[in-house]
C-alpha positions as CSV (number, residue, x, y, z in Angstrom):
1,M,244.1,311.2,235.5
2,V,243.5,308.4,238.0
3,D,241.2,310.5,240.1
4,Y,239.2,311.4,237.0
5,E,238.8,307.8,236.1
6,L,237.9,306.8,239.6
7,N,235.3,309.6,239.7
8,E,233.8,308.4,236.5
9,L,233.5,304.9,237.9
10,R,231.9,306.3,241.1
11,R,229.4,308.3,238.9
12,E,228.5,305.1,237.1
13,F,228.2,303.2,240.4
14,L,226.0,305.9,241.9
15,A,223.7,306.0,238.9
16,E,223.3,302.2,239.0
17,A,222.9,302.3,242.7
18,E,220.0,304.8,242.4
19,G,218.2,302.5,240.0
20,K,218.8,299.5,242.3
21,V,217.3,301.4,245.3
22,R,214.3,302.5,243.2
23,E,213.7,298.9,242.3
24,M,214.1,297.8,245.9
25,Q,211.6,300.4,247.0
26,Q,209.1,299.2,244.4
27,V,209.5,295.6,245.5
28,I,209.1,296.6,249.2
29,D,205.9,298.5,248.3
30,G,204.6,295.7,246.1
31,G,204.6,292.8,248.5
32,R,206.8,290.3,250.3
33,D,206.8,286.9,248.7
34,S,210.0,284.9,248.7
35,A,211.0,286.0,245.2
36,A,210.6,289.7,246.2
37,L,212.7,289.2,249.4
38,D,215.3,287.4,247.3
39,R,215.5,290.3,244.9
40,I,215.8,292.9,247.6
41,A,218.6,290.8,249.3
42,Y,220.4,290.4,246.0
43,L,220.3,294.1,245.2
44,A,221.3,295.0,248.8
45,H,224.2,292.6,248.7
46,Q,225.5,294.1,245.4
47,L,225.3,297.6,246.9
48,K,227.0,296.5,250.1
49,G,230.0,295.2,248.3
50,S,230.3,297.8,245.7
51,G,229.6,300.7,248.0
52,G,232.5,299.7,250.2
53,S,234.8,299.2,247.2
54,Y,234.1,302.7,246.0
55,G,234.6,304.2,249.5
56,Y,230.9,304.8,250.3
57,E,230.8,303.2,253.7
58,K,227.4,304.6,254.6
59,I,225.9,303.1,251.4
60,S,227.5,299.8,252.3
61,S,226.3,299.8,255.9
62,D,222.7,300.7,255.0
63,A,222.7,298.0,252.3
64,A,224.0,295.5,255.0
65,E,221.1,296.5,257.3
66,I,218.6,295.9,254.4
67,E,220.1,292.5,253.9
68,K,219.7,291.7,257.6
69,A,216.1,292.9,257.7
70,V,215.3,290.7,254.7
71,E,216.9,287.7,256.4
72,R,214.7,288.3,259.5
73,M,211.6,288.6,257.3
74,A,212.5,285.5,255.3
75,G,213.0,283.7,258.7
76,G,209.5,284.5,259.7
77,N,210.2,287.6,261.8
78,D,208.1,290.0,259.6
79,G,206.6,292.2,262.2
80,D,205.9,295.9,261.5
81,D,209.2,296.8,263.2
82,V,211.3,294.8,260.7
83,E,209.3,296.2,257.7
84,A,209.7,299.7,259.1
85,K,213.4,299.3,259.4
86,L,213.6,297.9,255.9
87,R,211.8,300.9,254.5
88,Q,213.9,303.3,256.6
89,H,217.2,301.8,255.5
90,A,216.0,302.0,251.9
91,L,215.2,305.7,252.3
92,N,218.6,306.3,254.0
93,L,220.3,304.5,251.2
94,R,218.5,306.6,248.5
95,S,219.4,309.8,250.4
96,E,223.0,308.8,250.8
97,I,223.3,308.0,247.1
98,E,221.8,311.3,246.1
99,K,224.0,313.2,248.5
100,S,227.1,311.3,247.3
101,A,226.2,312.1,243.6
102,R,225.8,315.8,244.4
103,E,229.1,315.9,246.3
104,L,230.9,314.1,243.4
105,S,229.4,316.5,240.8
106,T,230.5,319.6,242.7
107,A,233.9,318.1,243.4
108,T,234.6,317.5,239.8
109,A,232.9,320.6,238.3
């Protein structure tokens, strides 16, 4: 029973995480004013903490890298390398979320 409940919570987390990453990617593609950077950092921070809590260390670590990239950009280091890393970590995060959701659905099917 406990595993079933935990898996339900994980499913909910992954669905919410997918939406957050989609929003992050839209914000990244839309521009980099301070409000946009704040929003990306906020979403990444949420995913970092929640990912670790649910046992998704890769999600947590990619979210942490996004947070670091946003901090560098907010600090004025917004070269192409930082933006490229931000985009890559967002892609990694999305891939990991999708992979985790697939694994969870086959494990409980």
